[in-house]
N, C-alpha and C positions, 0 to 999 in steps of 0.2 A: 734456584739458589741452593745449591747442594754443598754441604760443608766439606765433603771429601775433596773437593776441588782445592780447598785451602789446606789440605793435608791434616784435617782434624782426625780423620780415621787413622792416621799414622801415629797419633799420640796414644800410647798404651799406658794405662794407669797401673801403678803398682798397687798391691792390696793395701787398703786403708783400714787400719785396725782401730776400733773404738776403744774408749777407756775401759769398757767392760770386758775387753779382750775378744769381742766378736768381730768378724769381718764385716766391714761396712757394705751396705747395699742401699742404693738410692730408694728412699721411701715412696717415691712416685712411680717407680719402675713396674711395668706390667708386661708379662710375656704371654705369647700365644703361639702354639704349635698345631699345625693342621696337616694331615695326610691328604694329598690331592686325590680325590676319587673321580670316577668317570662322570658323576653328576655335577662336578665342579668344572669340567673341561669342555672345550669346544670340539668340533668334528676332527680337528687335527691332533687331538690328544694333549692339548696345552691348556693350562689353567686359564680360565676366563679372567681377564683383567678386572671386569666388573666384580667378580667374586673376591678377588684380591683386595680391591678398594673397600669392600664391605668389611673384610677382616681388619684391614688397616684402620678404618674409621672406628670400629668397635674397640680395638686395643687402645687407640689414642684417647678415646672418650673415657674409658675406664681409668687411664692414667690421670687425665685432667680432673675427674671427679674424686679420685683418691686425694689429690692435693687440695681441691676446693672444699671438699666435704659437703657438696651439694650437686644438684643436677647441672650439667654443662651441655652446651650446644656447639656444633661446628660452625665457625664463622667463615673460615677461608682455608685453603690448602695451597701451599707454594708449588712451584714447578716440580713435576715428578718426571724423572727420566728412567725408563725401564731398560736395564742393561742386558737382561737375559729373560728368556721365557722359562716356564716351569712345567714339567711333564707330569702325567698321571703316575702315581706311586711315589713321587718325591715329597719331601716334607717342607712346608713353609714355616719358617720361624720369624716371628715379629716381636720386636722389643720397642716399647714406647716409654718415654719419661718426659717430665716437664723440665724444660731448660730454664725458663724464667717466667715469673708472674709479674704482670703490670697491675694496673688498678683493678680492673674486673676481667681482664683477658690474660691468657697465658699462651706461650709457645710450647708445643709438644713435638719433640723429635721422634721420628719413626724410622727404624732400621729393619729392612726386610732381607732375609737371607734364605737360600734354598739349600737343602741337604739331600744328598743321595745316600740312602741307608746301605746300599749294596756295595758301593765303592768307597764309602767313608769320606766323601769330600763335601765341602760347603763353599758357596760363593755368594757374593752380594747381588741382590736383584735391584734394589732401589733404596734411596735415603730421602725422606721427605720431612717437611715441617708443616704442621697444621696449627691454626689458631683457634682456641676454644674460648667461649665466653660463659661465665657463670650465670645461670638463669636467675632473674630477679625473684626475690621472695616478697612476702607481704610487707616485710619491714623495709623494702626498697632494694637499692643496688647492693650487690655483694662486694665487699672489700676483701680481695684475696691476700693471704699471707705471703710474705716474700720467700723465695727459694734461697736456701743457703748452700752454695756449692762447697763440696769437700775435696774432691779429687781434682787433679790437673785437667782432665778432660771436661769435667763439669764446669770448672772455672772458665775454660775457653768457650764452651757453648753458652754459658751465662752471659759472657761479654759479647759474643757475636750476635746473640738474640736481639740486642738493642739495635744493631746495624741492619739486621734483616727486617725488623719492624719498620725502620725508617724507609727501607725500600718498598715495603708493602704499601705504606701510606701514600706514596707518590707514583705507584706503578701506573695507574690510569692516566696521570698527567704526562708521564713519559710517552705513552702511546700517542696521546693527543698532540703533544708538541712535535713529535716525529712526523706525524701525518701532516701537520700544518707546514712544517719546514720542508717536507719532501714532496709536497703535492706536485710541484712542477717537474721534479726530477723523475718521479714515478711514471708520469706520462700516461698515454692511453694503453689500454690492454692490447697486447700483441695477438695478432691472429695467427693461428697455427693450423696447418693442414691436418685433417683427421682429428681435430680437437673434439672432445666430448662436451655436449651441452650440459651446463651445470644443472639445469632443470631435471635432467635424467637422474641425477644423484640425490635429489630431494627425498627425504623420508619424513613421515609424520606418523606418530603412534601415540595412543592414549593408554594410560594405566590407571586403574582404580585402586586407591590406597586402602588396603584392607588391614585388619589387626595384625597379621603376621609381618606387615611391612613397617609397623610402628616400633619405636623404641620404648624404653621403660618410662618415658615422659609423655607418651601418647601422641607424639609428633612423628611425622614421617622420618624414618631413619635416613640420615644424610648419606650413609654408604649405599643405601638402596637407590636413592636418587642418582648418585654417581654411576651405579651399575646400569640403571636404565639408560642413562645418557650415553654410556660407553656402548651399549647394545645398538642404539640407532645410529651412532657415529660409525660403527663397524659396517653396518648395512650400507650407509652412504658411500663409504670408502670402497666397498666391494663392487658397487655399481659402476664406479669409475674404471677399476682395473680388471673386473671380471675374474678376480682371484681372491684368495684369503689374505687380508692385510694384517700386519702386526703392529700393534700400538706401541710407539716408541716414547712418546712424551705427552704430558698434559700441562698446558700453561696454567699459571696461577689463576685461581678463580675464587669468587666470593658467593656465599649464600645470601641472596637479597631479601628473602623473607621466609617465614615458616610455612609448613604444609602439615595437614592433619588427616586423621582417618576420615574417609568419606570424600576426600578431594579427588578430582579427576586431574591427573597430570598429563598435559599435552607436551610431547617431546618432539622437537623438530631438528633435523640435521641436514646439512648440505655441504658439499665440497666447495670451499672458498677459493682454493688455488692449488695447482699441482706444480711441483718443481721437477727437477730431473729424476731424483730418486725418492721423493717423499711428497706427501700431500697434507694440507691442513683441512680439517673438517670442523665446522662450527656447529655447536649444539646449543639449543635453548630449551629450558624447562619452564612451563607455565602451569598454573593451577587454577581451578575454579570449582565452585559447588553450586548446583542448581542453575539459576539464571544470572548469577553474578558475573561481572567482567573478569577477564583473565588477570591473574597476579603473576608477575615475573618472579620466579624462584631462583634460577641460576642460569648462567651461560658459561660455556667452556670451549676451549680450542684444543683439538687433539691432533697430533702428528702421527701419520701412519706410513709404514713402508711395506713393500711386498718383497719377500725374500725368495731367492732361487734355491736350488738343491744344495748349493754350497753355503747357504745362509748369507748370501751377499744381496744387497738391495738391487732390485730390477729397475730398468727405465720405465717411467710411467707415462701414459698419454696426457696431453695437455688439456686444460679446461677452457671452455668458452663461456664466460660469465653472462648472466642475464643483464639486460639494461638497468641502469640506475643503481638499485640496491646491490645487484650482483657485481657491478664494477666497483662499487664502494667496498664490498667485502673482499674483492680480489686485491685491491690496493692496500687495504688494512692488513691482509695476510702477508704481503711483501714487507710491510713495516714490522710486523711481529717476527718474521723470519730474520730480519736485521737484528732485532733485539735478542733473539735466541742465539745468534752467532756471537753477539757481544758477551752474553752471559757465558756461553760455552768457552770462549777463549780468554775471557777476563776473569771470570769467577770460578767456573768449575774445573779449569785446568789446574794441574799442580803447579806450585810456585816455581819449580825448576823448569816448567815447560812454557811459562809466560815470557814473551820477549821482554828485554830490559826496558824498552820504551814502546808504549802502546799508543797508536794514534788517538788523539782526543777530539771529540766533537760533543756538541750539547746533548745528543741523544744517548751517548754512552757514558756521560759524566757520572751518573749515579752509580754505575757498575764499577767504574774506575775508582771512585771514592770508596765504595764498599771494599774492593780488593785492597786498596791502600791501607785503610784502617784495620781490616781483618788480618792482613799480613803482619802488621806491627803488633797486634794483640797476640797472634800466634808466636811470634818471636819472644815477646815478653813472658809468655806462659811457660817457656822451656825452663827446666830446673837443673840442668847439668852444665851450667857455666863454670869455667875454670878461672880462678883469680890469677892474673898475669902480673900485675903491678899495683902498688898502692903507695900513695904519698899524700900526707896531710888530709886524710879522709876523702881523697878522690881515688876511686878504685877503677881499674881497667880489667875487664873480663873478656875471655874469648870462648868460642864454641865452634867446633868443626864437625859438621854432619854432612854425609853424602857429598863429600868433596866441596863443600861450601863453607867458607869461613865467615863467621859473624863476630862482632865485638860489641861490648856495651861499656859505657862509662857511667859511674854512679857517684853522686855526691849529695850533700844536704845543705840547705840554705835556711837562714832564719827569716823567711818571708812567707806570707800567706800563699797558699796554693793557687788561689784565683788570680792574685797579682802576678805570680810567677808565670802562669799560663798566658795572661794577656801581654806580658812583656816579651815572651819568647814566640808568641804566635805570629807576630809580624816579622817575617824574614828580612825585611828591609833594614831592620835594626841589628841584625846578627853581625854585620860587619863591624859593629862597635866593639865586639868582644872576641870574634872568631877571625883569626888572621887568614884563614882559608877562604873567607868570603871577601873578595875584593870589591864586588859591586852586586847589587840585587835590585831588580825592578819588577813591578807587577806587569804581567802580560795580559791576563784575562782574569776578571773577577767572575768565576763561574756561578757562584751563589754565595749565600751568607757565610757558609762554613768551608768553602773550597776556593782556593786561589791558585792560579798558575803563575810561577815566577821564572825569570831568567836570572841565573846566578853565574857570575864570573869568578874564577879562582886563579890565583897567580901560579906561575910555573914552579915546579919543584926544583928543576935544574936551571942553572944560569944560562941565559940566552935561548931557552926553550919557549915554546908557545904555552900560554895558559889554557885552562879548560873552561868550558861553559856548560851549563846544565839547564834544561827546561824541565821544571819540576812542578808537580801538582802537590800542594799542601792542603791536607784535610784536617780541620780542627774539630775536636769533639769535647764538649763539656760533660761531666759525669751525669748519668741518669739517676744514680743514688750513691749512697756513701761508700759502696763497695767498688765503684768505678774510679779510675784515674782520669785526669785531664790528658788528652791525647793531641799530639801534633804529628801527623804521619806524612811522609814524603816519598814520592816515587817519580821516576822520569816518564815524560810523555813526549810525543812529537806533535808539532804544529806546522802546517804548510807555510804559515806566515813567518816562521822563524827557523829556516834551514841552517845547517852548519855554515860557518864563515871561515875565511882564510886566516883570520886573526886568532882564532881559538880552535882547539881540538874539542869536539863534542864528547863530553863524558855522560855516563848514565848511572842512575841510582835505582836499584831494584826495590829496596825496602830500607827505610831509615826513619828516625823520628824520636820524639820525646814522650815518655810517660811521666806524668807529674802526680805524685801521691801526697795527700795531706796527712802528715804524721800527727800534727796538732794544729791549733789555730795559728801558730807562728813558725812552725817548722815544716819544711817541705822536702821530700826526697825527689830528686831529679835523676832520671835514668835516660841516657841517650843510647839508642840502638842503631846499628848499621850492618847490613849484609854486604860484605866487601865485594866490590866489582873491580875490573881492571882500571876503571877511572877513579875509584876511591882508594884502592889499596896503597898507592904510593904515599898518601898523606898520613897513613897510620902504621905502615909496616915497621918503621924503625922503633916505634913505641911497643909494638907487639913482641919484637925480639929483644927488647930491653936496651936498645942503643940510645934511646932518648926518652924524655918525659914531656913531650910537647902537649900531650893530652891534659897533663896537670896544669900547665900554664894557661891553656885555653879555657878550661873550666874554672880555674881560679879567676880569670878575667870575667867569665860569665857571672860568677858570684858577685864580683865587684860591680858589674853592670846592673844586676838586679837590685843590689843594695842601694846604689846611687840613684836609681830611677823609681823606686817604689813609692816615693812621696809625690811623684809627678803624674800619677795615674789618673788624676782628676780630669785632665783634658788633653789627651794625646792627639796627634793628628789623625783624622779619619781617613780610612782607605778610600780610594777613588769611588768604588761602588760597594760599600759595606752595608750594614743593616738598613741604613736609611733608604736603600733602593726599594724596600718594601713599602715605605711611606709614599713614594711616587706611585707604586702600585695601588695604594689606598686611594689616591686621587683618581686613578683610572677606574677603580671599583665604584667610586662615587658617581662618575659619569655613567657607568654600567647600570647602577641601581636606578637612576632616573630614567634611562632608556628602557630597561627591561620591565620596569613597573607599568609601562604604558602599552606593552604588547603581550600577546600570548606566547609563551616560550616554555619548552620543557626543561626539566632539571638538567638533563644531559646536555642540551643546547646551551643552557646558561653556564655550565661548567666549561664547555668548549670556549665560550666567549671570554670568560675570565682568564683561562690559561693562555689563550692567544695574546691577551693584553699583557699578561705577566711576562711572557717570552719576549714580546716586543720591547717592553720596559727594560728588561735585563740587557738586551742587545744594545739599546740606545744609550743607556746611562753609563755603561762600562767605559765609555770614552769621554765622559763629561767630568770636568774638574770645577767644583763650585766652592765658594767661600763658606766658612763656618756659619756666618750669620744667615746666608742664603739657605743653607741646609736646615737650620733651625726654623726659619720661616716656612719652608716647604713642609716640614714635618707637622708643625702646628696647624697650618692651613689645611693639610690633608685630613688630619684628625677632625678638625672642625667641620669640614665639608662632608666627611663621612657621617658625622653625627646628625647634621641637618638633613642629609638625604635619607637616612634611615627613618627619620621622623615623618617623611612624606611618602613612604613606600608601604606596601601591604605584605612585605615579607613576614614570615612567621617569626615568632620570638627566638626560636632555636637558630634559624638562619641568620637573624640579626646579630645574635651573640657570637656566632662563628665569624662573621665579618669583623666584629669588634676585636675578637681575640687575634685575628690575623693582623690587624693594624697595630694593636697595643703590645703584643708579645715582643717584637723587635725592640721597642722602646725600653721595655723592662730589662731585656737581655743586654742592652747596650748602655745601661744607666751609668756604668763606670767610665764611659767614654766622654761624659759631659760633667761640667761643674754643677753644683747644686742649683745655682741660679738659672743655668741653662735648662736643666731638667724641669724645674718649676715653670719656666716659660713655655715649654712644650706641653706640659700637663694642663 
């Protein structure tokens, strides 16, 4: 999840001058510069990635502690892609700053650049995001103060941090769902001539944690653990290719537990799979003291390449996995490769390089949703819009950058922001006020916040064919008072809905609404659209000043909102909206009773639950139930969950997690029901 893919790096902030006259500098920003010495390098004269990871972790930790005012520990690190290697004599420059603070955790952005002092050039090496947690004190859990963004770039990163956090929380579930849905497609491991036995690449090494390996909190330094893991992974990769491998990327990983001085760290690595030009190495770190059992500290997956004299990737030998666990790791590596490709072409590519319509499936849903919302936030963050036309407080702005035309329409309504959001979020009602929407229907309810619609628009010219669009709508409610309500739209492709002869298939790259709460009864609505050939005919006459249809459309929107604000007590429910999770609660009830009577690990239980949830989402999306039936299902699910928890031996913490999973959708969707209906469910 690298923000440069969303063109964040292209946003250059002008100097921000404080009231005191001083130039603003982010108070959490920490910089580190290091000259690469021979002791930092490998036998090829390149900086060891393990050493770089230690420097990155140190810098990020100092930034987190500057904001928190107390000791912090590394909780996780997002995907890191290393674009260049660094040679001896060059300078490594690292900048870290806190992008956003949540309750007790915070996201720290880390930018690494390399500088050649003799030719006066700099280039980017990597851009990473790490999550740090404030260490508990004797008084209890630390409540972090909020970050206040000042510059344009800080505002963008602050906003995107919430989306990245959302992806982190369900990263493991994405892997599990993909493995469950792709088990039959992946098939058996292919046999290749001259394949290398995976057992040959296995590495095991032990390290004794000494005081020099500890941080200022007397715990094993997270960067040191990462460096040790990179070391054994490099050995495993070298055993496959009999050459020096170059580390290209590290997948997102989490620290599962702490390690302390005196621990023995057991590091294990093996090549899980090799592809044409790259290989995946899995690494596991476990700790123990004395005769106690091993504690799982961390697991990571690293991708290596072998470069030739022209710095091009070489073809690698194939791997022959071990039976059982080896085949499982082999297939999991295929699933992770698929996810890496999704992230590369959906998230990390620049917006101008992403196809207008990206194929949608359940496994890349979260990345499309992230790209959808992030692209809208980036467009909203631009501050060089030009006012083109204004009529009765409805304003049309345009922006032309890099041969791309964007426009936005801005207006104010005397309706609460949350009411405005819920009325505009259902695109099926947009035809009531937007004459460009002839018909709109739900195709797939991907999850509670993401829906795929088919939209039909009338023809601009007489006798011509209309256009239709397959669009992913991603809805986001604000995480705090600084965030707007968002409804982001982009085109996707579905094999079940190919273009037809009756309509010309149009495409939308980025569009949507930002809804800001100005006061309890006044809301600012801003509609954004990045013009594409399919969209431009509908707005071109307004942009050049030949018509003002934008005014009539958004005046109709204001009238629609005013007329329907009193009917929000009980609008029609979507086919598979939040109540889908109540059906999942019923499946959780069944699982509680089953799992309580058998011995099952936490990871196996998580796999069981996620498979039930995926099945539920697939089945329910095609069901249409009456309102009374839905209410009964919800109430029965909550009651059954309560009864099952009373008869299980789950810990209090796990029981509370199940309760929150069941009740949160009810609270979020309380405005969809009348008071009496809500009381019935409660």
